[in-house]
C-alpha positions in Angstrom: 0.0 0.0 0.0 1.8 3.1 1.2 3.0 5.4 4.0 1.6 8.9 4.1 1.9 11.4 6.9 0.9 14.9 8.0 2.6 17.0 10.7 1.9 20.3 12.4 4.6 21.9 14.6 5.8 25.4 15.4 3.5 27.1 12.9 4.7 24.8 10.1 2.7 22.1 8.3 4.2 19.2 6.3 2.8 16.3 4.3 4.8 13.4 3.0 4.4 10.1 1.1 6.4 7.4 -0.4 6.4 6.6 -4.1 5.9 2.8 -4.4 2.8 1.4 -6.0 2.0 -2.3 -5.6 -0.4 -4.6 -7.5 -0.7 -7.7 -5.3 2.8 -9.1 -5.1 4.2 -6.8 -7.8 6.1 -3.7 -6.9 6.1 -0.7 -9.3 8.9 1.5 -8.0 9.8 5.0 -9.0 12.4 3.6 -11.3 9.6 2.4 -13.6 7.0 5.1 -13.2 6.9 8.5 -11.5 4.4 7.7 -8.8 3.1 10.9 -7.4 0.9 10.3 -4.3 0.5 13.9 -3.3 -1.4 16.3 -5.4 -2.2 20.0 -5.0 -5.7 21.6 -5.1 -5.5 25.4 -4.4 -3.5 25.8 -1.2 -4.1 22.2 -0.1 -2.0 19.1 -0.6 -3.8 15.8 -0.6 -2.5 12.2 -0.4 -4.4 8.9 -0.4 -4.0 5.3 0.7 -5.7 2.4 -1.0 -6.2 1.3 -4.5 -4.1 2.9 -7.2 -7.3 3.7 -9.1 -8.1 6.4 -6.6 -5.2 8.7 -7.5 -6.1 9.7 -11.1 -9.8 9.8 -10.2 -9.4 11.9 -7.1 -6.8 14.2 -8.7 -9.1 14.9 -11.7 -12.3 15.2 -9.7 -10.9 17.5 -7.0 -8.9 19.8 -9.3 -12.0 20.0 -11.5 -14.3 21.1 -8.7 -12.8 24.7 -8.7 -14.3 26.9 -6.0 -16.5 24.0 -4.7 -13.4 22.3 -3.4 -13.1 24.0 -0.1 -10.8 22.4 2.5 -10.0 25.2 5.0 -11.6 23.6 8.0 -13.2 20.4 9.3 -16.7 21.3 8.2 -15.5 22.4 4.7 -13.6 19.2 4.3 -16.8 17.2 5.2 -18.9 19.2 2.8 -16.4 18.8 0.0 -16.0 15.1 0.5 -19.8 14.7 0.6 -19.9 16.3 -2.8 -17.0 14.1 -3.9 -18.9 11.0 -2.8 -21.9 11.9 -5.1 -19.6 12.6 -8.0 -17.7 9.3 -7.4 -21.0 7.4 -7.6 -22.5 9.2 -10.6 -19.5 9.8 -12.8 -16.9 7.2 -11.8 -19.2 4.3 -10.8 -17.9 3.9 -7.3 -18.7 0.6 -5.6 -20.0 1.9 -2.2 -20.3 -1.5 -0.5 -17.9 -2.6 2.2 -19.9 -4.6 4.8 -23.5 -5.5 4.8 -24.1 -3.8 8.2 -22.4 -0.5 7.2 -24.4 2.5 8.5 -23.6 4.7 5.5 -22.3 4.2 1.9 -18.6 4.0 1.8 -16.5 6.4 -0.4 -13.7 3.8 -0.2 -11.3 6.7 0.4 -8.7 7.3 3.1 -7.0 10.7 2.6 -4.8 13.2 4.4 -5.0 16.9 3.7 -2.5 19.6 4.6 -3.0 23.3 4.1 -2.2 26.5 5.9 -5.3 26.1 8.0 -4.4 22.7 9.5 -4.0 18.9 8.9 -7.0 16.7 8.3 -7.8 13.0 7.8 -10.8 11.7 5.9 -12.0 8.1 6.1 -14.5 6.0 4.1 -17.8 7.2 5.7 -16.6 10.8 5.3 -15.4 11.0 8.9 -13.2 14.0 9.1 -10.5 14.5 11.8 -8.5 17.6 12.5 -5.2 16.7 14.0 -3.2 18.8 16.4 0.3 17.2 16.0 0.6 14.4 13.4 -1.1 11.4 11.8 -0.4 8.7 9.2 -2.3 6.4 6.8 -1.5 3.4 4.7 0.1 0.0 5.5 3.2 1.7 7.0 1.3 4.1 9.3 2.0 2.3 12.6 5.7 2.5 12.0 5.4 6.1 10.9 3.3 7.0 13.9 5.7 5.4 16.4 8.7 7.2 14.8 6.9 10.5 14.7 5.8 10.1 18.3 9.4 9.5 19.4 10.8 12.4 17.3 8.0 15.0 17.9 9.4 16.7 21.1 13.1 16.6 20.0 12.7 17.8 16.4 12.1 21.4 15.6 10.1 21.5 12.5 7.3 19.6 10.8 9.2 18.7 7.7 11.9 16.8 9.7 9.2 14.9 11.6 7.3 14.0 8.4 10.5 12.7 6.8 11.2 10.5 9.9 7.7 9.1 9.6 7.9 8.1 5.9 11.5 6.8 6.4 10.3 4.5 9.2 7.5 3.3 7.0 10.0 2.4 4.2 12.3 0.7 6.7 9.7 -1.7 8.0 6.7 -1.9 5.7 7.2 -4.1 2.5 4.7 -1.9 0.6 6.6 1.4 1.2 9.6 2.8 -0.6 11.3 6.0 -1.5 11.9 8.4 -2.9 9.7 10.5 -0.7 7.6 13.5 -1.6 7.6 16.1 1.2 5.9 19.5 1.1 6.0 22.0 3.9 4.7 25.5 4.4 3.8 28.0 7.2 0.4 28.0 8.9 -2.0 30.9 8.6 
């Protein structure tokens, strides 16, 4: 899968991801294709975990939303991803079923968002979290979370902590590999 992280510290925000794509047991490294897992929409950077099919769909969908793609706060992220869910169903034929007992239709999306307003996580049922320090998604997330937890108090900036997170994911998760994409910027 992947390792993707977001970090907020000392008025700086960072988002990072690895660049490995896997198809079952097959690994498609950066040497064979430029695998960009972070894309920009306005002043927001977005990264995803899950099927590789999500990346071109979400990149096209969200960049095409124009002014309707608002991600400056938890409520705006929820509203935007609710609209995204409808478009995924109608235009891209999203399969919304996960489990029979699900309370809502699933968007089948796990995403992290970083922008000057904060760091956010979005999950399948459009649950939106606003994080105060850091978070991670993907198969290497537990390694990344542990490493970022250990580094958070001693490192001075968000970019360094994000790099530590994705490096830990690559060190221990078989579905994570560099090179890494790291973007950082000041908070508003």
